[in-house]
C-alpha positions in Angstrom: -37.9 90.2 -1.2 -37.0 90.7 2.4 -36.8 86.9 2.8 -34.4 86.7 -0.1 -32.2 89.4 1.3 -32.3 87.7 4.7 -31.1 84.5 3.1 -28.3 86.3 1.3 -27.1 87.9 4.5 -27.3 84.6 6.3 -25.2 82.9 3.6 -22.7 85.8 3.6 -22.5 85.5 7.4 -21.9 81.8 7.2 -19.1 82.3 4.6 -17.5 84.9 6.9 -17.6 82.6 9.9 -16.2 79.7 7.9 -13.4 82.0 6.7 -12.8 83.2 10.3 -12.5 79.6 11.5 -10.1 78.8 8.7 -7.9 81.8 9.6 -7.9 80.8 13.3 -6.9 77.2 12.4 -4.1 78.5 10.1 -2.9 80.8 13.0 -2.9 77.8 15.4 -1.0 75.7 12.9 1.6 78.5 12.4 2.1 78.9 16.1 2.4 75.2 16.5 5.0 75.0 13.8 7.0 77.9 15.2 7.0 76.2 18.7 8.1 72.9 17.1 10.9 74.7 15.2 12.1 76.4 18.3 12.1 73.1 20.2 14.0 71.4 17.4 16.6 74.2 17.5 16.9 74.0 21.3 17.4 70.2 21.1 20.1 70.7 18.4 22.0 73.1 20.5 21.8 70.8 23.6 22.8 67.7 21.6 25.5 69.7 19.8 27.6 69.4 22.9 27.0 65.7 23.3 27.6 62.5 21.3 27.1 58.9 22.1 30.7 58.3 22.9 30.7 61.0 25.6 27.5 59.6 27.0 28.8 56.0 27.2 32.1 57.2 28.8 30.1 59.2 31.4 27.9 56.2 32.1 31.0 53.9 32.5 32.4 56.5 34.9 29.2 56.4 36.9 29.1 52.6 37.0 32.7 52.5 38.2 32.0 55.0 40.9 28.9 53.1 42.0 30.9 49.9 42.2 33.5 51.7 44.3 30.8 53.1 46.5 29.3 49.6 47.0 32.7 48.2 47.9 33.3 50.9 50.4 29.8 50.4 51.9 30.4 46.7 52.2 33.7 47.2 53.9 32.4 49.8 56.3 29.3 47.7 57.2 31.3 44.6 58.0 31.4 44.3 61.8 34.9 44.6 63.4 36.3 41.5 65.0 33.8 39.2 63.2 36.4 38.1 60.5 37.6 35.2 62.7 40.5 34.8 60.2 38.4 33.1 57.6 40.0 32.7 54.2 37.5 32.9 51.4 39.7 30.9 49.0 39.9 28.2 51.6 36.1 28.2 52.1 35.6 28.0 48.4 38.0 25.1 48.1 36.2 23.3 50.9 32.8 23.9 49.3 34.1 22.6 46.0 35.5 19.4 47.7 32.1 18.8 49.4 30.3 19.2 46.1 32.7 16.8 44.4 32.2 14.2 47.1 28.5 14.5 46.8 28.8 14.2 43.0 31.0 11.1 43.3 28.5 9.5 45.7 25.7 10.3 43.3 27.6 8.8 40.4 28.5 5.7 42.4 24.8 5.2 43.3 23.9 5.5 39.6 26.6 3.0 38.6 25.4 0.5 41.2 21.8 0.6 39.8 20.5 -1.5 37.0 22.0 -0.8 33.6 19.4 0.1 30.9 19.2 -2.4 28.2 19.7 -1.6 24.6 16.7 -1.9 22.3 16.6 -5.3 20.5 15.5 -5.7 17.0 11.9 -6.6 16.7 10.3 -9.0 14.3 7.4 -7.7 12.2 4.2 -7.7 14.2 6.0 -7.7 17.5 4.9 -5.0 20.0 7.5 -2.6 21.4 8.3 -2.8 25.1 8.3 0.6 26.7 11.6 1.7 28.1 12.1 2.7 31.7 11.5 6.4 32.4 14.5 8.5 33.4 15.0 8.8 37.1 13.2 11.8 38.7 15.4 14.5 40.3 14.7 14.9 44.0 13.9 18.3 45.5 17.3 18.3 47.2 19.2 17.7 44.0 17.2 20.4 42.3 18.1 22.9 45.1 21.8 21.8 44.9 21.8 22.4 41.1 20.2 25.8 41.6 22.8 26.7 44.3 25.6 25.6 41.9 24.2 27.7 39.1 24.0 30.8 41.3 27.5 30.3 42.6 28.9 29.9 39.0 27.8 33.5 38.3 
């Protein structure tokens, strides 16, 4: 009889502990939801003063000011008396002329070389003759092309 009563008390205790854990979990869930609701309301009030147009306009203003700051820094950091009267447009024109001369020389060298032959019609059973591989680009030409590409930006 005592054993039966002890088992009944043990079962009741287990049920109470289970219910206590469920109440604690429910309380934690409620506090979590309250905190999340408060956070959502705070974000709404913060974002209520902003919209994407205002943000983009502000970012554009920041970019403009950064560009201006970079121009000022470049101007200030340029040593005095080191200009030597160089005209950048004149230098660009001279560079373009040198590039054109080099391109002309390259094209003239290519024209002087052997002309590739057109494929002829083959008779059935005749084997195809492999065509010549395209000329390889030298390291200097590759560097020149890379320089041209970077200057085009």
